[in-house]
C-alpha positions as CSV (number, residue, x, y, z in Angstrom):
1,M,99.5,86.6,93.1
2,L,99.0,83.3,94.9
3,A,97.3,82.2,98.0
4,A,99.0,79.8,100.5
5,V,96.5,77.4,102.2
6,I,97.8,75.4,105.1
7,L,95.7,72.4,106.1
8,T,95.8,71.5,109.8
9,A,92.2,70.5,110.5
10,G,92.6,66.8,111.3
11,E,92.4,65.1,114.7
12,S,96.0,64.0,114.9
13,R,94.7,60.7,116.5
14,R,97.9,58.7,115.9
15,M,100.2,61.5,117.0
16,G,98.2,62.0,120.2
17,S,98.4,65.8,120.2
18,P,97.8,68.5,117.5
19,K,100.5,68.2,114.8
20,A,100.3,72.0,114.3
21,L,101.9,72.4,117.7
22,L,104.7,69.8,117.4
23,P,108.2,71.2,117.6
24,Y,110.5,71.5,114.6
25,Q,113.8,73.4,114.9
26,G,112.6,75.2,118.0
27,R,109.2,76.2,116.8
28,P,105.8,74.5,116.0
29,F,105.2,72.8,112.7
30,L,102.4,75.3,111.8
31,E,104.6,78.3,112.6
32,H,107.3,77.0,110.4
33,L,104.9,76.5,107.5
34,I,103.5,80.0,107.9
35,E,107.0,81.4,107.8
36,V,108.3,79.4,104.7
37,T,105.1,80.2,102.8
38,R,105.7,84.0,103.1
39,H,106.8,85.0,99.6
40,E,106.5,88.1,97.5
41,K,104.2,86.3,95.1
42,I,101.9,85.1,97.9
43,S,99.4,87.8,98.9
44,V,97.0,85.7,101.0
45,Q,97.7,83.1,103.7
46,R,95.0,80.8,105.1
47,V,95.2,78.2,107.9
48,V,92.4,75.7,107.8
49,L,91.5,74.5,111.4
50,G,89.1,71.9,112.6
51,A,89.9,69.6,115.5
52,G,91.7,71.5,118.3
53,A,91.1,74.8,116.5
54,E,90.8,76.9,119.8
55,E,94.0,75.3,121.3
56,I,96.0,75.8,118.1
57,S,94.9,79.4,117.4
58,R,95.5,80.4,121.1
59,A,98.9,78.7,121.4
60,L,100.2,80.3,118.1
61,R,98.4,83.6,118.4
62,L,97.2,83.2,114.8
63,D,96.1,86.3,112.9
64,P,92.2,85.9,112.9
65,E,92.2,87.0,109.2
66,T,94.2,83.9,108.2
67,I,92.0,81.4,110.1
68,V,89.4,79.3,108.3
69,L,87.3,77.0,110.4
70,N,86.2,73.7,108.7
71,P,83.2,72.4,110.6
72,H,83.2,69.3,108.3
73,W,86.9,68.2,109.0
74,E,85.7,64.7,110.0
75,Q,84.6,64.1,106.5
76,G,88.2,64.2,105.2
77,Q,91.0,66.5,103.9
78,L,89.1,67.5,100.8
79,T,86.6,69.4,103.0
80,S,89.5,71.5,104.3
81,V,90.8,72.1,100.7
82,Q,87.3,73.3,99.8
83,A,86.9,75.5,102.9
84,G,90.3,77.1,102.2
85,L,89.3,77.8,98.6
86,R,86.0,79.3,99.5
87,S,87.7,81.7,101.8
88,L,90.0,83.2,99.1
89,P,89.5,86.7,97.7
90,E,88.7,87.1,94.0
91,G,91.5,87.2,91.5
92,T,94.2,84.8,92.9
93,D,96.3,83.1,90.2
94,G,96.4,79.9,92.1
95,M,96.7,78.2,95.5
96,L,99.8,76.7,97.1
97,L,98.4,73.9,99.2
98,A,100.6,72.8,102.2
99,L,99.9,70.1,104.7
100,V,100.8,70.4,108.4
101,D,102.1,66.8,108.4
102,H,104.5,67.6,105.6
103,P,106.3,70.5,107.5
104,L,109.9,69.7,106.6
105,I,110.2,72.0,103.6
106,S,112.2,75.2,103.0
107,A,111.4,78.7,101.8
108,A,113.8,78.0,98.9
109,L,111.6,75.1,97.8
110,I,108.5,77.3,98.0
111,G,110.3,79.9,95.9
112,E,111.3,77.3,93.3
113,L,107.8,75.9,93.0
114,I,106.3,79.4,92.6
115,E,108.9,80.3,90.0
116,R,108.1,77.2,88.0
117,F,104.4,77.8,88.3
118,Y,104.7,81.2,86.6
119,S,107.4,80.2,84.0
120,S,105.7,76.9,83.0
121,E,102.1,78.2,82.8
122,K,101.0,74.7,83.8
123,A,97.9,74.1,85.9
124,I,99.6,72.1,88.6
125,V,103.2,72.3,90.0
126,L,104.4,69.7,92.5
127,P,107.7,68.6,94.0
128,T,109.2,65.1,93.6
129,F,111.9,63.4,95.7
130,K,113.6,60.5,94.0
131,G,110.7,60.2,91.6
132,Q,108.0,60.2,94.3
133,R,105.4,63.1,94.2
134,G,105.0,65.1,97.4
135,H,103.7,68.4,98.9
136,P,103.2,71.3,98.7
137,V,101.2,71.5,95.4
138,I,100.2,74.6,93.5
139,F,96.9,74.5,91.7
140,S,96.0,77.2,89.1
141,S,92.8,79.1,89.8
142,K,91.4,77.5,86.6
143,L,91.1,74.3,88.6
144,Y,89.3,75.8,91.6
145,A,85.9,74.6,90.3
146,E,87.1,71.1,89.9
147,L,88.6,71.0,93.4
148,L,85.3,72.2,94.7
149,D,83.5,69.3,92.8
150,A,86.1,66.6,93.4
151,P,85.0,63.2,94.7
152,V,85.3,62.9,98.5
153,D,86.9,59.5,98.3
154,K,89.8,60.6,96.0
155,G,90.1,64.3,97.0
156,A,92.5,66.7,95.3
157,R,94.4,63.7,93.8
158,A,91.5,63.2,91.3
159,V,92.2,66.7,89.9
160,V,95.9,65.9,89.7
161,W,95.2,62.7,87.8
162,A,92.8,64.5,85.4
163,H,95.5,67.0,84.5
164,E,98.6,64.8,84.0
165,H,99.2,66.6,80.6
166,D,99.1,70.1,82.3
167,L,101.4,69.4,85.2
168,V,105.0,70.1,85.9
169,E,107.2,68.1,88.4
170,V,110.0,69.9,90.2
171,S,112.7,67.5,91.4
172,T,114.1,68.3,94.8
173,G,116.7,67.0,97.2
174,E,114.3,67.9,100.1
175,E,112.9,64.6,101.4
176,G,110.4,66.5,103.5
177,V,108.2,66.8,100.5
178,V,107.4,63.1,100.8
179,L,107.7,62.7,104.6
180,N,104.2,62.3,106.2
181,L,104.8,63.0,109.9
182,N,101.5,61.6,111.3
183,D,102.6,59.2,114.0
184,P,105.2,59.2,116.8
185,E,107.4,56.5,115.3
186,T,108.0,58.5,112.0
187,M,108.5,61.6,114.0
188,K,111.2,59.9,116.1
189,K,113.0,58.6,113.1
190,V,113.0,61.9,111.3
191,M,114.2,63.9,114.4
192,R,117.0,61.4,114.9
193,A,118.3,61.8,111.3
């Protein structure tokens, strides 16, 4: 079974309000991601919070068991990956890592990534849109130690680069895998489309 870890600890400075609470198809980004990452092969969900943690958890009435607080969120995204990892129970096969600023993904895509993870037996599975790599990414549990030791300046990318030979790309027509919604302009463009 897999764990789904959703990162939403950043300050959302450019957006001006917590990205987790921004609306998409009538519900907040984070609520959408929690919903699409519910899958029969996902036994654990974690939401990593940092800046605005109280506001987000109160607004969305998050299950306390899913919440992981990252007190070091200001040191970068890798600290949230690591906080999420440390919170997982023993015995997961891997971690599906989703980012709150890449919310425009479907449950069908999640299902396809999970299916490829198990059928390929590769250490990393990630989606691509028109040849560009995106999110969410599945990391096998055999990479957990490397993620915990990754260099802060390169983050989880360093682990991906180190395992190019043990990685499978899943091509998708979902542009959301590469759309980083981290400022109002990008948000307006996407919502107009």
